[in-house]
Each structure stands twice: as C-alpha cells, then as structure tokens.
PDB file of the backbone (N, CA, C, O) and the ligand in Angstrom, with CONECT records:
HET    GSH  A 101      20
ATOM      1  N   MET A   1     -25.882  42.770  11.744  1.00  0.00           N
ATOM      2  CA  MET A   1     -25.264  43.258  10.746  1.00  0.00           C
ATOM      3  C   MET A   1     -25.994  42.961   9.398  1.00  0.00           C
ATOM      4  O   MET A   1     -26.375  41.836   9.074  1.00  0.00           O
ATOM      5  N   ILE A   2     -26.148  44.099   8.642  1.00  0.00           N
ATOM      6  CA  ILE A   2     -26.851  44.046   7.226  1.00  0.00           C
ATOM      7  C   ILE A   2     -25.805  43.245   6.313  1.00  0.00           C
ATOM      8  O   ILE A   2     -24.676  43.705   6.140  1.00  0.00           O
ATOM      9  N   LYS A   3     -26.165  42.166   5.796  1.00  0.00           N
ATOM     10  CA  LYS A   3     -25.286  41.613   4.938  1.00  0.00           C
ATOM     11  C   LYS A   3     -25.924  41.612   3.194  1.00  0.00           C
ATOM     12  O   LYS A   3     -27.016  41.153   2.859  1.00  0.00           O
ATOM     13  N   ILE A   4     -24.881  42.268   2.252  1.00  0.00           N
ATOM     14  CA  ILE A   4     -25.349  42.740   1.168  1.00  0.00           C
ATOM     15  C   ILE A   4     -24.482  41.454   0.274  1.00  0.00           C
ATOM     16  O   ILE A   4     -23.347  41.066   0.549  1.00  0.00           O
ATOM     17  N   VAL A   5     -25.447  40.883  -0.963  1.00  0.00           N
ATOM     18  CA  VAL A   5     -24.727  40.050  -1.652  1.00  0.00           C
ATOM     19  C   VAL A   5     -24.895  40.709  -3.116  1.00  0.00           C
ATOM     20  O   VAL A   5     -25.952  41.028  -3.660  1.00  0.00           O
ATOM     21  N   SER A   6     -23.611  40.827  -3.602  1.00  0.00           N
ATOM     22  CA  SER A   6     -23.564  41.317  -5.001  1.00  0.00           C
ATOM     23  C   SER A   6     -22.420  40.879  -5.910  1.00  0.00           C
ATOM     24  O   SER A   6     -21.548  40.100  -5.526  1.00  0.00           O
ATOM     25  N   PHE A   7     -22.457  41.367  -7.028  1.00  0.00           N
ATOM     26  CA  PHE A   7     -21.213  41.078  -7.891  1.00  0.00           C
ATOM     27  C   PHE A   7     -20.451  42.342  -7.899  1.00  0.00           C
ATOM     28  O   PHE A   7     -20.918  43.348  -7.364  1.00  0.00           O
ATOM     29  N   LYS A   8     -19.240  42.336  -8.511  1.00  0.00           N
ATOM     30  CA  LYS A   8     -18.222  43.511  -8.024  1.00  0.00           C
ATOM     31  C   LYS A   8     -18.716  44.783  -8.524  1.00  0.00           C
ATOM     32  O   LYS A   8     -18.558  45.755  -7.785  1.00  0.00           O
ATOM     33  N   ILE A   9     -19.307  44.955  -9.689  1.00  0.00           N
ATOM     34  CA  ILE A   9     -19.594  46.175 -10.177  1.00  0.00           C
ATOM     35  C   ILE A   9     -21.302  46.534 -10.332  1.00  0.00           C
ATOM     36  O   ILE A   9     -21.825  47.104 -11.290  1.00  0.00           O
ATOM     37  N   CYS A  10     -21.847  46.123  -9.339  1.00  0.00           N
ATOM     38  CA  CYS A  10     -23.358  46.136  -9.503  1.00  0.00           C
ATOM     39  C   CYS A  10     -23.818  47.843  -8.999  1.00  0.00           C
ATOM     40  O   CYS A  10     -23.685  48.321  -7.872  1.00  0.00           O
ATOM     41  N   PRO A  11     -24.299  48.422 -10.053  1.00  0.00           N
ATOM     42  CA  PRO A  11     -24.751  49.918  -9.588  1.00  0.00           C
ATOM     43  C   PRO A  11     -25.890  49.994  -8.688  1.00  0.00           C
ATOM     44  O   PRO A  11     -26.079  51.033  -8.055  1.00  0.00           O
ATOM     45  N   PHE A  12     -26.710  48.940  -8.561  1.00  0.00           N
ATOM     46  CA  PHE A  12     -27.881  49.074  -7.442  1.00  0.00           C
ATOM     47  C   PHE A  12     -27.121  48.812  -6.188  1.00  0.00           C
ATOM     48  O   PHE A  12     -27.346  49.651  -5.316  1.00  0.00           O
ATOM     49  N   VAL A  13     -26.259  47.849  -5.858  1.00  0.00           N
ATOM     50  CA  VAL A  13     -25.451  47.832  -4.731  1.00  0.00           C
ATOM     51  C   VAL A  13     -24.632  48.888  -4.452  1.00  0.00           C
ATOM     52  O   VAL A  13     -24.494  49.196  -3.268  1.00  0.00           O
ATOM     53  N   GLN A  14     -24.010  49.561  -5.371  1.00  0.00           N
ATOM     54  CA  GLN A  14     -23.232  50.607  -4.884  1.00  0.00           C
ATOM     55  C   GLN A  14     -24.033  51.764  -4.512  1.00  0.00           C
ATOM     56  O   GLN A  14     -23.516  52.597  -3.768  1.00  0.00           O
ATOM     57  N   ARG A  15     -25.208  51.929  -4.920  1.00  0.00           N
ATOM     58  CA  ARG A  15     -26.088  52.913  -4.391  1.00  0.00           C
ATOM     59  C   ARG A  15     -26.452  52.672  -2.992  1.00  0.00           C
ATOM     60  O   ARG A  15     -26.627  53.653  -2.269  1.00  0.00           O
ATOM     61  N   VAL A  16     -26.590  51.469  -2.514  1.00  0.00           N
ATOM     62  CA  VAL A  16     -26.808  50.973  -1.227  1.00  0.00           C
ATOM     63  C   VAL A  16     -25.725  51.299  -0.315  1.00  0.00           C
ATOM     64  O   VAL A  16     -25.813  51.963   0.718  1.00  0.00           O
ATOM     65  N   THR A  17     -24.613  50.711  -0.855  1.00  0.00           N
ATOM     66  CA  THR A  17     -23.440  50.803   0.097  1.00  0.00           C
ATOM     67  C   THR A  17     -23.168  52.280   0.427  1.00  0.00           C
ATOM     68  O   THR A  17     -22.967  52.727   1.556  1.00  0.00           O
ATOM     69  N   ALA A  18     -23.194  53.008  -0.787  1.00  0.00           N
ATOM     70  CA  ALA A  18     -22.852  54.733  -0.576  1.00  0.00           C
ATOM     71  C   ALA A  18     -23.800  55.153   0.568  1.00  0.00           C
ATOM     72  O   ALA A  18     -23.380  55.728   1.573  1.00  0.00           O
ATOM     73  N   ALA A  19     -24.981  54.869   0.386  1.00  0.00           N
ATOM     74  CA  ALA A  19     -26.179  55.303   1.672  1.00  0.00           C
ATOM     75  C   ALA A  19     -25.778  54.749   2.874  1.00  0.00           C
ATOM     76  O   ALA A  19     -25.743  55.566   3.794  1.00  0.00           O
ATOM     77  N   LEU A  20     -25.417  53.444   3.196  1.00  0.00           N
ATOM     78  CA  LEU A  20     -24.848  52.965   4.337  1.00  0.00           C
ATOM     79  C   LEU A  20     -23.789  53.598   4.719  1.00  0.00           C
ATOM     80  O   LEU A  20     -23.772  53.964   5.895  1.00  0.00           O
ATOM     81  N   GLU A  21     -22.818  53.853   4.002  1.00  0.00           N
ATOM     82  CA  GLU A  21     -21.611  54.358   4.308  1.00  0.00           C
ATOM     83  C   GLU A  21     -21.811  55.893   4.818  1.00  0.00           C
ATOM     84  O   GLU A  21     -21.247  56.265   5.847  1.00  0.00           O
ATOM     85  N   ALA A  22     -22.608  56.736   4.084  1.00  0.00           N
ATOM     86  CA  ALA A  22     -23.031  58.048   4.573  1.00  0.00           C
ATOM     87  C   ALA A  22     -23.611  58.067   5.780  1.00  0.00           C
ATOM     88  O   ALA A  22     -23.307  58.893   6.641  1.00  0.00           O
ATOM     89  N   LYS A  23     -24.513  57.133   5.937  1.00  0.00           N
ATOM     90  CA  LYS A  23     -25.135  56.976   7.402  1.00  0.00           C
ATOM     91  C   LYS A  23     -24.320  56.308   8.414  1.00  0.00           C
ATOM     92  O   LYS A  23     -24.752  56.207   9.562  1.00  0.00           O
ATOM     93  N   GLN A  24     -23.112  55.816   8.066  1.00  0.00           N
ATOM     94  CA  GLN A  24     -22.345  55.207   8.938  1.00  0.00           C
ATOM     95  C   GLN A  24     -22.898  54.049   9.594  1.00  0.00           C
ATOM     96  O   GLN A  24     -22.749  53.821  10.795  1.00  0.00           O
ATOM     97  N   ILE A  25     -23.624  53.224   8.682  1.00  0.00           N
ATOM     98  CA  ILE A  25     -24.236  52.340   9.295  1.00  0.00           C
ATOM     99  C   ILE A  25     -23.451  50.948   8.657  1.00  0.00           C
ATOM    100  O   ILE A  25     -23.196  50.791   7.464  1.00  0.00           O
ATOM    101  N   PRO A  26     -23.162  50.063   9.669  1.00  0.00           N
ATOM    102  CA  PRO A  26     -22.031  48.878   9.274  1.00  0.00           C
ATOM    103  C   PRO A  26     -22.713  47.911   8.336  1.00  0.00           C
ATOM    104  O   PRO A  26     -23.936  47.784   8.389  1.00  0.00           O
ATOM    105  N   TYR A  27     -21.971  47.210   7.466  1.00  0.00           N
ATOM    106  CA  TYR A  27     -22.588  46.137   6.924  1.00  0.00           C
ATOM    107  C   TYR A  27     -21.494  45.374   6.248  1.00  0.00           C
ATOM    108  O   TYR A  27     -20.362  45.835   6.099  1.00  0.00           O
ATOM    109  N   GLU A  28     -21.917  44.052   5.797  1.00  0.00           N
ATOM    110  CA  GLU A  28     -20.773  43.164   5.374  1.00  0.00           C
ATOM    111  C   GLU A  28     -21.389  42.808   3.893  1.00  0.00           C
ATOM    112  O   GLU A  28     -22.600  42.712   3.691  1.00  0.00           O
ATOM    113  N   ILE A  29     -20.284  42.610   2.792  1.00  0.00           N
ATOM    114  CA  ILE A  29     -20.458  42.293   1.593  1.00  0.00           C
ATOM    115  C   ILE A  29     -19.949  41.020   1.180  1.00  0.00           C
ATOM    116  O   ILE A  29     -18.850  40.625   1.567  1.00  0.00           O
ATOM    117  N   GLU A  30     -20.684  40.352   0.414  1.00  0.00           N
ATOM    118  CA  GLU A  30     -20.278  39.118  -0.128  1.00  0.00           C
ATOM    119  C   GLU A  30     -20.455  39.268  -1.634  1.00  0.00           C
ATOM    120  O   GLU A  30     -21.449  39.781  -2.148  1.00  0.00           O
ATOM    121  N   TYR A  31     -19.321  38.736  -2.355  1.00  0.00           N
ATOM    122  CA  TYR A  31     -19.379  38.999  -3.725  1.00  0.00           C
ATOM    123  C   TYR A  31     -19.671  37.698  -4.576  1.00  0.00           C
ATOM    124  O   TYR A  31     -18.870  36.770  -4.468  1.00  0.00           O
ATOM    125  N   ILE A  32     -20.720  37.570  -5.382  1.00  0.00           N
ATOM    126  CA  ILE A  32     -20.829  36.395  -5.960  1.00  0.00           C
ATOM    127  C   ILE A  32     -20.585  36.364  -7.435  1.00  0.00           C
ATOM    128  O   ILE A  32     -20.411  37.471  -7.943  1.00  0.00           O
ATOM    129  N   SER A  33     -20.532  35.259  -8.280  1.00  0.00           N
ATOM    130  CA  SER A  33     -20.423  35.219  -9.721  1.00  0.00           C
ATOM    131  C   SER A  33     -21.907  35.220 -10.267  1.00  0.00           C
ATOM    132  O   SER A  33     -22.629  34.300  -9.882  1.00  0.00           O
ATOM    133  N   LEU A  34     -22.356  36.035 -11.010  1.00  0.00           N
ATOM    134  CA  LEU A  34     -23.747  35.982 -11.719  1.00  0.00           C
ATOM    135  C   LEU A  34     -23.642  34.967 -12.881  1.00  0.00           C
ATOM    136  O   LEU A  34     -24.649  34.627 -13.502  1.00  0.00           O
ATOM    137  N   LYS A  35     -22.506  34.523 -13.145  1.00  0.00           N
ATOM    138  CA  LYS A  35     -22.563  33.366 -14.264  1.00  0.00           C
ATOM    139  C   LYS A  35     -22.597  32.012 -13.415  1.00  0.00           C
ATOM    140  O   LYS A  35     -22.838  30.959 -14.006  1.00  0.00           O
ATOM    141  N   ASP A  36     -22.383  32.021 -12.169  1.00  0.00           N
ATOM    142  CA  ASP A  36     -22.498  30.683 -11.587  1.00  0.00           C
ATOM    143  C   ASP A  36     -22.879  31.044 -10.091  1.00  0.00           C
ATOM    144  O   ASP A  36     -22.063  30.995  -9.170  1.00  0.00           O
ATOM    145  N   LYS A  37     -24.183  31.404  -9.951  1.00  0.00           N
ATOM    146  CA  LYS A  37     -24.957  31.742  -8.815  1.00  0.00           C
ATOM    147  C   LYS A  37     -24.907  30.517  -7.899  1.00  0.00           C
ATOM    148  O   LYS A  37     -25.089  29.362  -8.284  1.00  0.00           O
ATOM    149  N   PRO A  38     -24.647  30.885  -6.680  1.00  0.00           N
ATOM    150  CA  PRO A  38     -24.666  29.571  -5.599  1.00  0.00           C
ATOM    151  C   PRO A  38     -26.103  29.251  -5.410  1.00  0.00           C
ATOM    152  O   PRO A  38     -27.016  30.007  -5.743  1.00  0.00           O
ATOM    153  N   GLN A  39     -26.237  28.206  -4.913  1.00  0.00           N
ATOM    154  CA  GLN A  39     -27.768  27.728  -4.661  1.00  0.00           C
ATOM    155  C   GLN A  39     -28.170  28.572  -3.471  1.00  0.00           C
ATOM    156  O   GLN A  39     -29.332  28.977  -3.484  1.00  0.00           O
ATOM    157  N   TRP A  40     -27.478  28.873  -2.543  1.00  0.00           N
ATOM    158  CA  TRP A  40     -27.864  29.517  -1.253  1.00  0.00           C
ATOM    159  C   TRP A  40     -28.787  31.082  -1.686  1.00  0.00           C
ATOM    160  O   TRP A  40     -29.839  31.560  -1.260  1.00  0.00           O
ATOM    161  N   PHE A  41     -27.861  31.502  -2.655  1.00  0.00           N
ATOM    162  CA  PHE A  41     -28.340  32.671  -3.175  1.00  0.00           C
ATOM    163  C   PHE A  41     -29.624  32.528  -3.887  1.00  0.00           C
ATOM    164  O   PHE A  41     -30.523  33.333  -3.644  1.00  0.00           O
ATOM    165  N   LEU A  42     -29.798  31.558  -4.761  1.00  0.00           N
ATOM    166  CA  LEU A  42     -31.034  31.336  -5.363  1.00  0.00           C
ATOM    167  C   LEU A  42     -32.085  31.105  -4.377  1.00  0.00           C
ATOM    168  O   LEU A  42     -33.236  31.493  -4.578  1.00  0.00           O
ATOM    169  N   ASP A  43     -31.710  30.452  -3.256  1.00  0.00           N
ATOM    170  CA  ASP A  43     -32.699  30.054  -2.193  1.00  0.00           C
ATOM    171  C   ASP A  43     -33.338  31.505  -1.648  1.00  0.00           C
ATOM    172  O   ASP A  43     -34.544  31.498  -1.398  1.00  0.00           O
ATOM    173  N   ILE A  44     -32.823  32.362  -1.511  1.00  0.00           N
ATOM    174  CA  ILE A  44     -33.213  33.781  -0.752  1.00  0.00           C
ATOM    175  C   ILE A  44     -33.455  34.784  -1.745  1.00  0.00           C
ATOM    176  O   ILE A  44     -34.009  35.816  -1.366  1.00  0.00           O
ATOM    177  N   SER A  45     -33.132  34.662  -2.968  1.00  0.00           N
ATOM    178  CA  SER A  45     -33.357  35.658  -3.991  1.00  0.00           C
ATOM    179  C   SER A  45     -34.410  35.084  -5.012  1.00  0.00           C
ATOM    180  O   SER A  45     -33.987  34.446  -5.976  1.00  0.00           O
ATOM    181  N   PRO A  46     -35.680  35.270  -4.856  1.00  0.00           N
ATOM    182  CA  PRO A  46     -36.575  34.751  -5.916  1.00  0.00           C
ATOM    183  C   PRO A  46     -36.431  35.189  -7.309  1.00  0.00           C
ATOM    184  O   PRO A  46     -36.923  34.571  -8.254  1.00  0.00           O
ATOM    185  N   ASN A  47     -35.749  36.265  -7.416  1.00  0.00           N
ATOM    186  CA  ASN A  47     -35.771  36.760  -8.951  1.00  0.00           C
ATOM    187  C   ASN A  47     -34.239  36.469  -9.337  1.00  0.00           C
ATOM    188  O   ASN A  47     -33.869  36.773 -10.471  1.00  0.00           O
ATOM    189  N   ALA A  48     -33.284  35.857  -8.377  1.00  0.00           N
ATOM    190  CA  ALA A  48     -32.034  35.627  -8.690  1.00  0.00           C
ATOM    191  C   ALA A  48     -31.244  36.724  -9.156  1.00  0.00           C
ATOM    192  O   ALA A  48     -30.362  36.538  -9.995  1.00  0.00           O
ATOM    193  N   LYS A  49     -31.579  38.269  -8.503  1.00  0.00           N
ATOM    194  CA  LYS A  49     -30.907  39.250  -8.862  1.00  0.00           C
ATOM    195  C   LYS A  49     -30.320  39.675  -7.649  1.00  0.00           C
ATOM    196  O   LYS A  49     -30.640  39.164  -6.576  1.00  0.00           O
ATOM    197  N   CYS A  50     -29.332  40.739  -7.766  1.00  0.00           N
ATOM    198  CA  CYS A  50     -28.865  41.390  -6.602  1.00  0.00           C
ATOM    199  C   CYS A  50     -29.841  42.713  -6.336  1.00  0.00           C
ATOM    200  O   CYS A  50     -30.010  43.553  -7.219  1.00  0.00           O
ATOM    201  N   LEU A  51     -30.329  42.788  -5.313  1.00  0.00           N
ATOM    202  CA  LEU A  51     -31.193  43.901  -4.801  1.00  0.00           C
ATOM    203  C   LEU A  51     -32.229  44.076  -5.980  1.00  0.00           C
ATOM    204  O   LEU A  51     -33.114  44.927  -5.903  1.00  0.00           O
TER     205      LEU A  51
HETATM  206  N1  GSH A 101     -33.799  44.996  -8.778  1.00  0.00           N
HETATM  207  C1  GSH A 101     -33.299  45.782  -9.749  1.00  0.00           C
HETATM  208  C2  GSH A 101     -32.464  44.920 -10.807  1.00  0.00           C
HETATM  209  C3  GSH A 101     -31.273  44.601 -10.167  1.00  0.00           C
HETATM  210  C4  GSH A 101     -30.277  43.701 -11.087  1.00  0.00           C
HETATM  211  O1  GSH A 101     -30.648  43.440 -12.195  1.00  0.00           O
HETATM  212  N2  GSH A 101     -29.041  43.339 -10.586  1.00  0.00           N
HETATM  213  C5  GSH A 101     -28.148  42.828 -11.426  1.00  0.00           C
HETATM  214  C6  GSH A 101     -26.791  43.000 -10.986  1.00  0.00           C
HETATM  215  S1  GSH A 101     -26.526  44.650 -11.487  1.00  0.00           S
HETATM  216  C7  GSH A 101     -28.428  41.192 -11.324  1.00  0.00           C
HETATM  217  O2  GSH A 101     -28.658  40.682 -10.181  1.00  0.00           O
HETATM  218  N3  GSH A 101     -28.190  40.483 -12.424  1.00  0.00           N
HETATM  219  C8  GSH A 101     -28.399  39.164 -12.289  1.00  0.00           C
HETATM  220  C9  GSH A 101     -28.834  38.588 -13.572  1.00  0.00           C
HETATM  221  O3  GSH A 101     -29.045  39.390 -14.572  1.00  0.00           O
HETATM  222  O4  GSH A 101     -28.800  37.257 -13.797  1.00  0.00           O
HETATM  223  C10 GSH A 101     -34.449  46.355 -10.521  1.00  0.00           C
HETATM  224  O5  GSH A 101     -35.398  46.241 -10.374  1.00  0.00           O
HETATM  225  O6  GSH A 101     -34.261  47.531 -11.361  1.00  0.00           O
CONECT  206  207
CONECT  207  206  208  223
CONECT  208  207  209
CONECT  209  208  210
CONECT  210  209  211  212
CONECT  211  210
CONECT  212  210  213
CONECT  213  212  214  216
CONECT  214  213  215
CONECT  215  214
CONECT  216  213  217  218
CONECT  217  216
CONECT  218  216  219
CONECT  219  218  220
CONECT  220  219  221  222
CONECT  221  220
CONECT  222  220
CONECT  223  207  224  225
CONECT  224  223
CONECT  225  223
END
C-alpha cells in the first residue's frame, strides 16, 4: 500500500491523492506537523519536505 506523508493542506500531496483516487489506487495518508516534524520523517525525507 502506498503511504503518503503530508500536512493537512499541502497542494503537492493533493495533486498526488487526486491522481491516485482517479486511478482507484489505494493509499494511506498520515498527517504530520511541519512545525514539529517527527524524527522518522526527517530520516526518510532528505529535504524534510512532503513530496
Ligand atoms: N517538492 C516540492 C516542494 C514540496 C514542499 O515544499 N512541500 C511543503 C508542504 S506543501 C513542505 O513539505 N514544506 C516543509 C517545510 O517547508 O518545512 C517542490 O520541489 O516544488
């Protein structure tokens, strides 16, 4: 299952989820706070950005 990490109103993520829904590809999404990014997110996102 595709996992998307985002914050609530990220336009980059909204484009991705719109495409996934149009293609009926299942995904899960986890929201994080950009003001308090969790360490696990920093470990997997070299630029510390969602998408
Ligand atoms: N990858 C995108 C940018 C993605 C991006 O900036 N996402 C925002 C959320 S909409 C983000 O993660 N910001 C984190 C931050 O600025 O600390 C690009 O190259 O244009």
